MDAnalysis code that builds the backbone (N, CA, C; Angstrom):
import MDAnalysis as mda
import numpy as np

u = mda.Universe.empty(672, n_residues=224, atom_resindex=np.repeat(np.arange(224), 3), trajectory=True)
u.add_TopologyAttr("name", ["N", "CA", "C"] * 224)
u.add_TopologyAttr("resid", np.arange(1, 225))
u.add_TopologyAttr("resname", ["MET", "ASN", "TYR", "THR", "GLU", "VAL", "MET", "LYS", "LYS", "LEU", "GLU", "ALA", "MET", "GLY", "THR", "ALA", "GLN", "ASN", "ARG", "LYS", "VAL", "TYR", "ALA", "ARG", "HIS", "GLY", "VAL", "GLY", "GLU", "LYS", "MET", "PHE", "GLY", "VAL", "SER", "PHE", "ALA", "ASN", "LEU", "GLY", "LYS", "LEU", "ARG", "LYS", "GLU", "ILE", "LYS", "ILE", "ASP", "HIS", "GLY", "LEU", "ALA", "THR", "LYS", "LEU", "TRP", "ALA", "SER", "GLY", "ASN", "HIS", "ASP", "ALA", "ARG", "ILE", "LEU", "ALA", "THR", "MET", "ILE", "ALA", "ASP", "ALA", "ALA", "GLN", "MET", "LYS", "SER", "ALA", "VAL", "LEU", "GLU", "GLU", "TRP", "THR", "LYS", "HIS", "LEU", "ASP", "ASN", "TYR", "VAL", "ILE", "THR", "ASP", "ALA", "LEU", "SER", "GLY", "LEU", "ALA", "GLY", "LYS", "THR", "PRO", "PHE", "ALA", "ARG", "ALA", "LYS", "MET", "LYS", "LYS", "TRP", "THR", "GLY", "SER", "LYS", "GLU", "GLU", "TRP", "THR", "GLY", "ARG", "ALA", "GLY", "TRP", "VAL", "LEU", "LEU", "ALA", "GLY", "LEU", "ALA", "MET", "ASN", "ASP", "ASP", "GLU", "LEU", "PRO", "ASP", "GLU", "PHE", "PHE", "GLU", "GLU", "TYR", "ILE", "GLU", "MET", "ILE", "GLU", "ALA", "ASN", "ILE", "ARG", "ARG", "SER", "LYS", "ASN", "ARG", "VAL", "ARG", "ASP", "ALA", "MET", "ASN", "SER", "ALA", "LEU", "ILE", "THR", "MET", "GLY", "ILE", "ARG", "ASN", "GLY", "ARG", "LEU", "GLU", "LYS", "LYS", "ALA", "VAL", "ALA", "ALA", "ALA", "LYS", "ARG", "ILE", "GLY", "THR", "VAL", "GLU", "VAL", "ASP", "HIS", "GLY", "GLU", "THR", "GLY", "CYS", "LYS", "THR", "PRO", "ASP", "ALA", "VAL", "ALA", "TYR", "ILE", "GLN", "LYS", "VAL", "LYS", "ALA", "ARG", "ARG", "LYS", "ARG", "ARG"])
u.atoms.positions = np.array([
    [47.026, 174.757, 120.154],
    [45.964, 173.915, 120.678],
    [46.534, 172.522, 120.954],
    [46.337, 172.028, 122.163],
    [46.901, 170.721, 122.495],
    [45.888, 169.594, 122.242],
    [46.351, 168.377, 122.454],
    [45.542, 167.192, 122.155],
    [44.214, 167.198, 122.917],
    [44.267, 167.460, 124.215],
    [43.050, 167.431, 125.031],
    [42.042, 168.462, 124.553],
    [42.524, 169.648, 124.221],
    [41.635, 170.713, 123.746],
    [40.986, 170.334, 122.411],
    [41.762, 169.742, 121.540],
    [41.221, 169.354, 120.235],
    [40.165, 168.266, 120.380],
    [40.433, 167.280, 121.221],
    [39.467, 166.202, 121.411],
    [38.164, 166.723, 122.009],
    [38.253, 167.685, 122.916],
    [37.051, 168.279, 123.498],
    [36.258, 169.036, 122.441],
    [36.984, 169.752, 121.564],
    [36.316, 170.474, 120.487],
    [35.624, 169.508, 119.523],
    [36.302, 168.432, 119.194],
    [35.727, 167.444, 118.292],
    [34.464, 166.829, 118.888],
    [34.539, 166.501, 120.159],
    [33.374, 165.909, 120.819],
    [32.191, 166.870, 120.808],
    [32.477, 168.147, 121.043],
    [31.408, 169.149, 121.067],
    [30.809, 169.377, 119.682],
    [31.613, 169.196, 118.656],
    [31.153, 169.417, 117.285],
    [30.370, 168.237, 116.719],
    [30.483, 167.080, 117.328],
    [29.816, 165.895, 116.816],
    [28.317, 165.958, 116.980],
    [27.611, 165.320, 116.056],
    [26.142, 165.285, 116.131],
    [25.648, 163.857, 115.921],
    [24.485, 163.573, 116.478],
    [23.882, 162.247, 116.322],
    [23.565, 161.965, 114.860],
    [23.114, 162.988, 114.146],
    [22.770, 162.808, 112.739],
    [23.995, 162.414, 111.919],
    [25.127, 163.109, 112.170],
    [26.343, 162.766, 111.446],
    [26.816, 161.352, 111.780],
    [26.643, 160.968, 113.030],
    [27.053, 159.618, 113.418],
    [26.244, 158.567, 112.654],
    [24.958, 158.838, 112.460],
    [24.118, 157.917, 111.696],
    [24.570, 157.845, 110.241],
    [24.843, 159.006, 109.677],
    [25.277, 159.059, 108.278],
    [26.609, 158.344, 108.110],
    [27.562, 158.640, 108.983],
    [28.889, 158.030, 108.868],
    [28.822, 156.522, 109.073],
    [27.954, 156.087, 109.963],
    [27.808, 154.646, 110.206],
    [27.340, 153.946, 108.935],
    [26.457, 154.596, 108.179],
    [25.988, 153.999, 106.925],
    [27.117, 153.894, 105.905],
    [28.148, 154.719, 106.075],
    [29.298, 154.686, 105.175],
    [30.424, 153.810, 105.716],
    [30.114, 153.043, 106.753],
    [31.071, 152.059, 107.237],
    [31.947, 152.480, 108.386],
    [31.748, 153.680, 108.900],
    [32.560, 154.153, 110.029],
    [32.108, 153.450, 111.304],
    [33.054, 153.018, 112.112],
    [32.741, 152.298, 113.340],
    [32.217, 153.200, 114.438],
    [32.000, 152.625, 115.594],
    [31.364, 153.345, 116.701],
    [32.265, 154.404, 117.341],
    [33.576, 154.264, 117.187],
    [34.479, 155.197, 117.842],
    [34.595, 156.481, 117.021],
    [33.593, 157.310, 117.146],
    [33.556, 158.586, 116.419],
    [32.640, 159.554, 117.150],
    [32.826, 160.842, 116.854],
    [31.946, 161.873, 117.406],
    [30.899, 162.291, 116.382],
    [31.226, 162.144, 115.107],
    [30.314, 162.571, 114.051],
    [30.476, 164.046, 113.721],
    [31.703, 164.442, 113.406],
    [32.009, 165.840, 113.097],
    [31.919, 166.054, 111.588],
    [31.248, 167.107, 111.178],
    [31.116, 167.396, 109.752],
    [32.469, 167.785, 109.163],
    [32.624, 167.573, 107.864],
    [33.872, 167.956, 107.208],
    [34.041, 169.467, 107.195],
    [32.945, 170.184, 107.232],
    [33.031, 171.640, 107.301],
    [33.698, 172.073, 108.600],
    [33.297, 171.445, 109.702],
    [33.901, 171.786, 110.989],
    [35.327, 171.275, 111.097],
    [35.601, 170.130, 110.509],
    [36.978, 169.641, 110.490],
    [37.866, 170.619, 109.719],
    [37.318, 171.166, 108.636],
    [38.062, 172.147, 107.857],
    [38.356, 173.416, 108.645],
    [37.402, 173.817, 109.468],
    [37.617, 175.003, 110.305],
    [38.724, 174.754, 111.320],
    [38.707, 173.566, 111.909],
    [39.764, 173.222, 112.860],
    [41.118, 173.164, 112.172],
    [41.140, 172.634, 110.968],
    [42.400, 172.568, 110.224],
    [42.973, 173.958, 109.994],
    [42.124, 174.906, 109.641],
    [42.589, 176.272, 109.423],
    [43.097, 176.892, 110.719],
    [42.459, 176.540, 111.814],
    [42.855, 177.095, 113.111],
    [44.181, 176.491, 113.579],
    [44.338, 175.203, 113.393],
    [45.549, 174.520, 113.855],
    [46.699, 174.679, 112.872],
    [46.376, 174.706, 111.585],
    [47.366, 174.709, 110.506],
    [48.114, 173.372, 110.498],
    [49.442, 173.404, 110.417],
    [50.226, 172.169, 110.408],
    [50.811, 171.929, 111.795],
    [50.533, 170.757, 112.328],
    [51.081, 170.381, 113.639],
    [51.281, 168.867, 113.616],
    [52.470, 168.468, 113.208],
    [52.715, 167.047, 112.992],
    [52.655, 166.239, 114.288],
    [53.195, 166.792, 115.345],
    [53.162, 166.099, 116.631],
    [51.737, 165.846, 117.093],
    [50.902, 166.861, 116.943],
    [49.498, 166.720, 117.313],
    [48.810, 165.701, 116.417],
    [49.149, 165.702, 115.143],
    [48.548, 164.761, 114.202],
    [48.813, 163.313, 114.624],
    [50.022, 163.024, 115.043],
    [50.341, 161.653, 115.446],
    [49.558, 161.245, 116.690],
    [49.351, 162.190, 117.599],
    [48.568, 161.898, 118.802],
    [47.101, 161.675, 118.454],
    [46.599, 162.478, 117.550],
    [45.198, 162.324, 117.143],
    [44.980, 160.985, 116.458],
    [45.907, 160.582, 115.624],
    [45.756, 159.283, 114.973],
    [45.778, 158.163, 116.014],
    [46.661, 158.271, 116.984],
    [46.799, 157.234, 118.009],
    [45.549, 157.090, 118.866],
    [44.680, 158.111, 118.859],
    [43.461, 158.065, 119.667],
    [42.508, 156.963, 119.198],
    [42.588, 156.614, 117.919],
    [41.675, 155.625, 117.366],
    [40.315, 156.186, 117.004],
    [40.076, 157.456, 117.291],
    [38.795, 158.095, 116.981],
    [38.764, 158.495, 115.510],
    [37.681, 158.178, 114.840],
    [37.581, 158.431, 113.399],
    [37.760, 159.905, 113.056],
    [37.042, 160.774, 113.742],
    [37.123, 162.206, 113.438],
    [38.523, 162.744, 113.707],
    [39.127, 162.278, 114.784],
    [40.484, 162.711, 115.126],
    [41.469, 162.258, 114.058],
    [41.255, 161.062, 113.530],
    [42.158, 160.564, 112.495],
    [41.987, 161.322, 111.179],
    [40.750, 161.668, 110.839],
    [40.547, 162.487, 109.639],
    [41.277, 163.813, 109.798],
    [41.130, 164.440, 110.962],
    [41.816, 165.709, 111.217],
    [43.326, 165.520, 111.173],
    [43.805, 164.387, 111.667],
    [45.247, 164.113, 111.657],
    [45.796, 164.150, 110.235],
    [45.044, 163.588, 109.275],
    [45.519, 163.601, 107.890],
    [45.528, 165.018, 107.316],
    [44.743, 165.901, 107.922],
    [44.663, 167.282, 107.436],
    [45.792, 168.159, 107.966],
    [46.257, 167.881, 109.184],
    [47.240, 168.760, 109.813],
    [48.636, 168.143, 109.880],
    [48.782, 166.901, 109.442],
    [50.106, 166.274, 109.441],
    [51.011, 166.974, 108.426],
    [52.284, 167.003, 108.712],
    [53.270, 167.595, 107.810],
    [53.770, 166.496, 106.876],
    [53.390, 166.584, 105.603],
    [53.771, 165.549, 104.647],
    [55.282, 165.389, 104.552],
    [56.001, 166.477, 104.751],
    [57.463, 166.425, 104.668],
    [58.072, 165.655, 105.837],
    [57.337, 165.582, 106.945],
    [57.841, 164.872, 108.124],
    [57.344, 163.429, 108.208],
    [56.404, 163.074, 107.363],
    [55.874, 161.719, 107.407],
    [56.960, 160.715, 107.061],
    [56.998, 159.645, 107.815],
    [57.944, 158.568, 107.570],
    [57.241, 157.438, 106.808],
    [57.998, 156.767, 105.974],
    [57.447, 155.640, 105.229],
    [56.867, 154.590, 106.165],
    [57.576, 154.299, 107.238],
    [57.127, 153.274, 108.183],
    [55.842, 153.689, 108.883],
    [55.678, 154.980, 109.124],
    [54.464, 155.474, 109.785],
    [53.264, 155.300, 108.855],
    [53.434, 155.608, 107.597],
    [52.346, 155.405, 106.636],
    [51.940, 153.936, 106.597],
    [52.928, 153.058, 106.622],
    [52.627, 151.624, 106.625],
    [51.858, 151.227, 107.879],
    [52.267, 151.782, 109.007],
    [51.590, 151.474, 110.262],
    [50.158, 151.990, 110.243],
    [49.958, 153.172, 109.713],
    [48.618, 153.757, 109.679],
    [47.684, 152.962, 108.773],
    [48.209, 152.362, 107.717],
    [47.327, 151.582, 106.840],
    [46.743, 150.378, 107.578],
    [47.428, 149.912, 108.610],
    [46.928, 148.760, 109.375],
    [45.650, 149.102, 110.146],
    [45.380, 150.399, 110.328],
    [44.222, 150.843, 111.091],
    [43.025, 151.182, 110.207],
    [43.190, 151.106, 108.902],
    [42.104, 151.481, 107.990],
    [40.971, 150.472, 108.068],
    [39.748, 150.991, 108.181],
    [38.596, 150.084, 108.271],
    [37.355, 150.622, 107.569],
    [37.495, 151.707, 106.817],
    [36.387, 152.219, 106.018],
    [36.966, 153.102, 104.915],
    [36.163, 153.379, 103.897],
    [36.718, 154.094, 102.750],
    [36.955, 155.571, 103.038],
    [36.256, 156.139, 104.004],
    [36.411, 157.566, 104.293],
    [37.813, 157.856, 104.822],
    [38.237, 157.105, 105.837],
    [39.567, 157.316, 106.396],
    [40.639, 156.845, 105.422],
    [40.322, 155.811, 104.639],
    [41.279, 155.322, 103.646],
    [41.608, 156.401, 102.630],
    [40.576, 157.065, 102.131],
    [40.795, 158.109, 101.122],
    [41.509, 159.316, 101.718],
    [41.226, 159.607, 102.988],
    [41.904, 160.717, 103.653],
    [43.393, 160.424, 103.800],
    [43.724, 159.195, 104.191],
    [45.128, 158.827, 104.334],
    [45.831, 158.823, 102.980],
    [45.124, 158.382, 101.946],
    [45.706, 158.404, 100.600],
    [46.036, 159.826, 100.173],
    [45.154, 160.757, 100.537],
    [45.403, 162.155, 100.207],
    [46.667, 162.673, 100.858],
    [46.885, 162.281, 102.110],
    [48.115, 162.671, 102.805],
    [49.324, 161.999, 102.170],
    [49.230, 160.703, 101.908],
    [50.348, 159.961, 101.323],
    [50.754, 160.547, 99.974],
    [49.771, 161.062, 99.242],
    [50.041, 161.640, 97.936],
    [50.874, 162.901, 97.982],
    [50.965, 163.517, 99.140],
    [51.754, 164.744, 99.304],
    [53.168, 164.456, 99.795],
    [53.438, 163.205, 100.122],
    [54.745, 162.835, 100.664],
    [55.701, 162.441, 99.546],
    [57.000, 162.352, 99.860],
    [57.966, 161.896, 98.857],
    [57.801, 160.425, 98.492],
    [56.943, 159.722, 99.235],
    [56.779, 158.283, 99.026],
    [55.558, 157.946, 98.162],
    [54.926, 158.960, 97.585],
    [53.650, 158.742, 96.893],
    [53.734, 157.646, 95.834],
    [54.701, 157.730, 94.962],
    [54.790, 156.737, 93.886],
    [55.086, 155.343, 94.430],
    [56.010, 155.267, 95.374],
    [56.385, 153.965, 95.935],
    [55.223, 153.319, 96.676],
    [54.484, 154.125, 97.441],
    [53.345, 153.580, 98.181],
    [52.238, 153.147, 97.231],
    [52.035, 153.922, 96.188],
    [51.022, 153.547, 95.202],
    [51.352, 152.191, 94.607],
    [52.604, 152.019, 94.206],
    [53.026, 150.764, 93.585],
    [52.860, 149.587, 94.538],
    [53.224, 149.801, 95.795],
    [53.124, 148.720, 96.781],
    [51.674, 148.429, 97.147],
    [50.921, 149.469, 97.440],
    [49.567, 149.280, 97.952],
    [48.608, 148.741, 96.903],
    [48.783, 149.112, 95.636],
    [47.884, 148.586, 94.607],
    [48.023, 147.063, 94.483],
    [49.129, 146.526, 94.963],
    [49.326, 145.085, 94.914],
    [48.873, 144.359, 96.162],
    [48.327, 145.111, 97.126],
    [47.920, 144.510, 98.393],
    [46.640, 143.684, 98.246],
    [46.562, 142.594, 99.001],
    [45.361, 141.777, 99.025],
    [44.364, 142.264, 100.069],
    [44.795, 143.199, 100.926],
    [43.915, 143.788, 101.928],
    [43.018, 144.836, 101.258],
    [41.738, 144.800, 101.545],
    [40.796, 145.688, 100.849],
    [41.150, 147.165, 101.011],
    [41.408, 147.591, 102.243],
    [41.596, 149.023, 102.466],
    [42.962, 149.494, 102.004],
    [43.993, 148.691, 102.202],
    [45.309, 149.072, 101.697],
    [45.291, 149.096, 100.174],
    [44.628, 148.100, 99.576],
    [44.511, 148.085, 98.127],
    [43.783, 149.318, 97.611],
    [42.696, 149.668, 98.277],
    [41.964, 150.866, 97.867],
    [42.859, 152.100, 97.969],
    [43.611, 152.183, 99.060],
    [44.504, 153.338, 99.254],
    [45.449, 153.487, 98.070],
    [45.946, 152.369, 97.565],
    [46.861, 152.428, 96.439],
    [46.214, 152.961, 95.177],
    [44.991, 152.520, 94.891],
    [44.314, 152.981, 93.673],
    [43.851, 154.427, 93.787],
    [43.492, 154.844, 94.997],
    [43.163, 156.265, 95.202],
    [44.420, 157.109, 94.992],
    [45.552, 156.591, 95.456],
    [46.822, 157.281, 95.235],
    [47.131, 157.396, 93.746],
    [46.870, 156.327, 92.997],
    [47.116, 156.358, 91.558],
    [46.273, 157.440, 90.900],
    [45.016, 157.544, 91.305],
    [44.154, 158.598, 90.754],
    [44.740, 159.970, 91.050],
    [45.288, 160.132, 92.254],
    [45.913, 161.399, 92.613],
    [47.130, 161.698, 91.754],
    [47.930, 160.681, 91.464],
    [49.097, 160.873, 90.602],
    [48.665, 161.243, 89.193],
    [47.616, 160.612, 88.703],
    [47.115, 160.919, 87.363],
    [46.636, 162.362, 87.273],
    [46.153, 162.863, 88.380],
    [45.630, 164.221, 88.408],
    [46.720, 165.277, 88.623],
    [47.751, 164.906, 89.391],
    [48.684, 165.936, 89.857],
    [50.145, 165.784, 89.452],
    [50.567, 164.592, 89.047],
    [51.978, 164.373, 88.737],
    [52.204, 164.483, 87.234],
    [52.639, 165.659, 86.792],
    [52.818, 165.910, 85.365],
    [54.068, 165.247, 84.791],
    [54.959, 164.775, 85.648],
    [56.222, 164.205, 85.182],
    [56.083, 162.753, 84.719],
    [55.040, 162.089, 85.133],
    [54.877, 160.682, 84.776],
    [54.444, 160.533, 83.321],
    [55.076, 159.636, 82.570],
    [54.736, 159.448, 81.147],
    [53.455, 158.634, 80.981],
    [52.888, 158.701, 79.800],
    [51.669, 157.947, 79.520],
    [51.870, 156.453, 79.707],
    [53.064, 155.958, 79.349],
    [53.345, 154.529, 79.453],
    [53.166, 154.019, 80.883],
    [53.482, 154.876, 81.845],
    [53.325, 154.516, 83.254],
    [51.861, 154.202, 83.555],
    [50.977, 155.046, 83.084],
    [49.546, 154.880, 83.354],
    [48.927, 153.784, 82.489],
    [49.431, 153.610, 81.286],
    [48.896, 152.562, 80.410],
    [49.029, 151.184, 81.055],
    [50.122, 150.988, 81.766],
    [50.331, 149.719, 82.467],
    [49.231, 149.482, 83.499],
    [48.835, 150.543, 84.187],
    [47.807, 150.402, 85.220],
    [46.403, 150.283, 84.624],
    [46.192, 150.873, 83.466],
    [44.914, 150.677, 82.775],
    [44.752, 149.195, 82.435],
    [45.814, 148.593, 81.950],
    [45.787, 147.160, 81.631],
    [45.576, 146.325, 82.894],
    [46.199, 146.743, 83.965],
    [46.078, 146.024, 85.227],
    [44.642, 146.078, 85.750],
    [44.025, 147.233, 85.627],
    [42.639, 147.378, 86.065],
    [41.731, 146.470, 85.260],
    [41.901, 146.488, 83.937],
    [41.055, 145.648, 83.092],
    [41.205, 144.168, 83.445],
    [42.416, 143.766, 83.756],
    [42.678, 142.352, 84.037],
    [42.170, 141.909, 85.404],
    [42.104, 142.850, 86.360],
    [41.861, 142.438, 87.746],
    [40.609, 142.996, 88.421],
    [39.957, 143.972, 87.835],
    [38.879, 144.654, 88.548],
    [37.727, 143.714, 88.909],
    [37.400, 142.783, 88.064],
    [36.250, 141.921, 88.331],
    [36.453, 141.029, 89.547],
    [37.703, 140.647, 89.820],
    [37.949, 139.759, 90.954],
    [38.523, 140.475, 92.172],
    [38.557, 141.792, 92.115],
    [39.058, 142.570, 93.248],
    [37.962, 142.783, 94.285],
    [38.369, 143.166, 95.475],
    [37.409, 143.355, 96.565],
    [36.553, 144.601, 96.333],
    [35.436, 144.652, 97.031],
    [34.391, 145.637, 96.781],
    [34.903, 147.074, 96.657],
    [35.515, 147.581, 97.702],
    [35.948, 148.977, 97.678],
    [37.207, 149.190, 96.837],
    [37.903, 148.120, 96.528],
    [39.026, 148.222, 95.601],
    [38.484, 148.429, 94.192],
    [37.421, 147.709, 93.843],
    [36.792, 147.893, 92.531],
    [36.352, 149.334, 92.341],
    [35.780, 149.891, 93.383],
    [35.322, 151.281, 93.337],
    [36.482, 152.221, 93.035],
    [37.601, 152.024, 93.745],
    [38.767, 152.890, 93.556],
    [39.427, 152.663, 92.201],
    [39.437, 151.413, 91.752],
    [39.978, 151.122, 90.416],
    [39.184, 151.851, 89.343],
    [37.868, 151.815, 89.463],
    [37.010, 152.493, 88.503],
    [37.278, 153.998, 88.496],
    [37.449, 154.568, 89.678],
    [37.743, 156.001, 89.774],
    [39.110, 156.325, 89.181],
    [40.082, 155.443, 89.424],
    [41.421, 155.652, 88.866],
    [41.379, 155.582, 87.342],
    [40.586, 154.648, 86.811],
    [40.451, 154.528, 85.360],
    [39.875, 155.810, 84.770],
    [38.890, 156.372, 85.438],
    [38.306, 157.634, 84.993],
    [39.338, 158.751, 85.019],
    [40.067, 158.839, 86.112],
    [41.043, 159.914, 86.257],
    [42.153, 159.812, 85.221],
    [42.608, 158.602, 84.954],
    [43.613, 158.434, 83.904],
    [43.029, 158.796, 82.549],
    [41.747, 158.483, 82.352],
    [41.097, 158.767, 81.082],
    [40.918, 160.245, 80.790],
    [40.889, 161.054, 81.826],
    [40.726, 162.498, 81.600],
    [42.062, 163.243, 81.680],
    [43.162, 162.486, 81.819],
    [44.484, 163.120, 81.900],
    [44.875, 163.734, 80.556],
    [44.695, 162.977, 79.477],
    [44.995, 163.501, 78.138],
    [44.318, 162.620, 77.084],
    [44.395, 163.034, 75.831],
    [43.706, 162.334, 74.755],
    [44.179, 160.915, 74.540],
    [45.468, 160.695, 74.638],
    [46.002, 159.346, 74.409],
    [45.491, 158.371, 75.466],
    [45.562, 158.788, 76.718],
    [45.098, 157.923, 77.792],
    [43.579, 157.780, 77.771],
    [42.900, 158.813, 77.275],
    [41.445, 158.728, 77.159],
    [41.047, 157.554, 76.273],
    [41.694, 157.420, 75.133],
    [41.375, 156.324, 74.212],
    [41.621, 154.971, 74.869],
    [42.739, 154.855, 75.573],
    [43.084, 153.593, 76.245],
    [42.076, 153.275, 77.348],
    [41.755, 154.289, 78.152],
    [40.852, 154.080, 79.289],
    [39.435, 153.768, 78.829],
    [38.947, 154.480, 77.824],
    [37.593, 154.252, 77.318],
    [37.482, 152.854, 76.719],
    [38.490, 152.446, 75.962],
    [38.464, 151.110, 75.360],
    [38.444, 150.036, 76.446],
    [39.250, 150.235, 77.480],
    [39.293, 149.271, 78.588],
    [37.960, 149.243, 79.323],
    [37.407, 150.433, 79.566],
    [36.137, 150.526, 80.295],
    [35.009, 149.841, 79.536],
    [35.017, 149.958, 78.225],
    [33.974, 149.299, 77.415],
    [34.097, 147.783, 77.509],
    [35.327, 147.304, 77.542],
    [35.523, 145.857, 77.653],
    [35.165, 145.357, 79.056],
    [35.412, 146.187, 80.055],
    [35.095, 145.813, 81.438],
    [33.589, 145.743, 81.642],
    [32.874, 146.722, 81.110],
    [31.428, 146.782, 81.294],
    [31.064, 147.383, 82.646],
    [29.893, 147.088, 83.124],
    [29.405, 147.650, 84.389],
    [30.229, 147.147, 85.567],
    [30.642, 148.089, 86.419],
    [31.398, 147.741, 87.619],
    [30.434, 147.728, 88.795],
    [30.265, 146.570, 89.379],
    [29.339, 146.420, 90.499],
    [30.056, 146.697, 91.820],
    [29.528, 147.649, 92.589],
    [30.079, 147.983, 93.897],
    [28.932, 148.077, 94.894],
    [29.080, 147.422, 96.026],
    [28.077, 147.502, 97.089],
    [28.392, 148.716, 97.955],
    [27.556, 149.747, 97.846],
    [27.759, 150.979, 98.605],
    [26.995, 150.973, 99.932],
    [26.439, 149.838, 100.286],
    [25.721, 149.740, 101.551],
    [24.448, 150.560, 101.558],
    [24.060, 151.011, 102.742],
    [22.816, 151.764, 102.896],
    [23.024, 153.249, 102.621],
    [23.548, 153.544, 101.452],
    [23.800, 154.933, 101.065],
    [23.208, 155.181, 99.685],
    [23.196, 156.431, 99.299],
    [22.707, 156.778, 97.970],
    [23.822, 156.848, 96.948],
    [25.019, 156.433, 97.322],
    [26.167, 156.496, 96.418],
    [26.002, 155.518, 95.257],
    [26.477, 155.919, 94.102],
    [26.426, 155.068, 92.924],
    [27.797, 155.046, 92.257],
    [28.096, 153.939, 91.607],
    [29.361, 153.811, 90.895],
    [29.219, 154.451, 89.519],
    [30.023, 155.456, 89.204],
    [29.887, 156.117, 87.910],
    [30.312, 155.222, 86.756],
    [29.633, 155.345, 85.635],
    [30.026, 154.657, 84.420],
    [31.262, 155.373, 83.863],
    [32.358, 154.658, 83.748],
    [33.627, 155.287, 83.387],
    [33.576, 155.962, 82.019],
    [33.008, 155.275, 81.034],
    [32.951, 155.841, 79.690],
    [32.137, 157.127, 79.681],
    [30.962, 157.086, 80.260],
    [30.090, 158.262, 80.287],
    [30.744, 159.416, 81.037],
    [31.419, 159.109, 82.131],
    [32.030, 160.171, 82.943],
    [33.182, 160.824, 82.177],
    [34.022, 160.008, 81.559],
    [35.146, 160.553, 80.790],
    [34.640, 161.431, 79.655],
    [33.621, 160.974, 78.952],
    [33.072, 161.752, 77.841],
    [32.414, 163.046, 78.319],
    [31.807, 162.989, 79.504],
    [31.188, 164.178, 80.080],
    [32.233, 165.232, 80.383],
    [33.351, 164.809, 80.969],
    [34.437, 165.744, 81.276],
    [35.020, 166.316, 79.988],
    [35.192, 165.476, 78.978],
    [35.730, 165.924, 77.691],
    [34.826, 166.987, 77.072],
    [33.517, 166.759, 77.110],
    [32.564, 167.720, 76.546],
    [32.592, 169.044, 77.305],
    [32.713, 168.949, 78.625],
    [32.764, 170.155, 79.446],
    [34.011, 170.973, 79.142],
    [35.112, 170.309, 78.932],
    [36.359, 171.015, 78.594],
    [36.267, 171.705, 77.242],
    [35.564, 171.085, 76.294],
    [35.424, 171.685, 74.967],
    [34.608, 172.974, 75.026],
    [33.671, 173.045, 75.955],
    [32.821, 174.226, 76.074],
    [33.544, 175.418, 76.704],
    [34.662, 175.161, 77.332],
    [35.377, 176.236, 78.015],
    [36.137, 177.121, 77.005],
])
């Protein structure tokens, strides 16, 4: 499937209702409004096509860029390309999608370290989403690695930008459910932090309480 065919399919799959919903989540006007279910179907049909992914990202269309993160070949991604793509981030949906792709590349740890230090809201968010992914999937990293970031979150979350705070809170939760040692560190930090205020705009989204969420996951695991 070539670029023109994919763009036509995306346009046909878009709906006015989805465009309204996505707009409430901060997505700009350049979109078709394609559901993630339909994007998933296209991903299965296309599989991996790195060349097509780069063209879709270059289109500037939100739906095309989400699909690009799904069909890009993580092994072929270049560090410089990831950096360039972060310059185009303008909402949390595409930011989290790009973080998911970056997490599959050989640069995941390096990008996480760099991006978490960014003063840009979306690049900063990308870094903390990446950290959550590492906490969930990278078994080789020692607890000491994550303890440093728990301390960093506690020290900086209150003065961080809106969507960065959201991602920091999620990263704290993810580190807290990694193992018992990190759970104690994360819960203690979360209690000292208190309520994390995030403006989710005109949506029904809510910021989870880190302590309650970690304890909920712990209880669920005990029942298994």
